[in-house]
C-alpha positions, 0 to 999 in steps of 0.5 A: 454980240456977233451974228454967230453968238446971236444964231446959237443963243436963239437956237437954244431958247427955241429948243429950251421953250419947246422941252419945257412945254413938252416936259409940262405937257408929258409930266403934269405933276410938274405944273404943280411947282409953277402955279399959284395956290388953288390956281386952275392948271389951264391957266398955265397953258394960256401961255402956251400959244404965245411961247410956242410960236413966238418964242419957240418957233420964232427963235 
C-alpha cells in the first residue's frame, strides 16, 4: 500500500469510528442492535475510550 493510500484509509477509518460513536450517543435506540440479549447498554460504552482515542484520533 502506498503512503497516499494509507493516509486516505486511516482518515476514513478515523471519521467512521467517530461517526459511529456519535450516532450511538445521539440515537441510543440503535444500541439494541449491537448488544447481547439482556446486556446492560453500559457494556457497549466500555469500548468508547479505546475506540475514540486509539482508533478515532489515532487514525
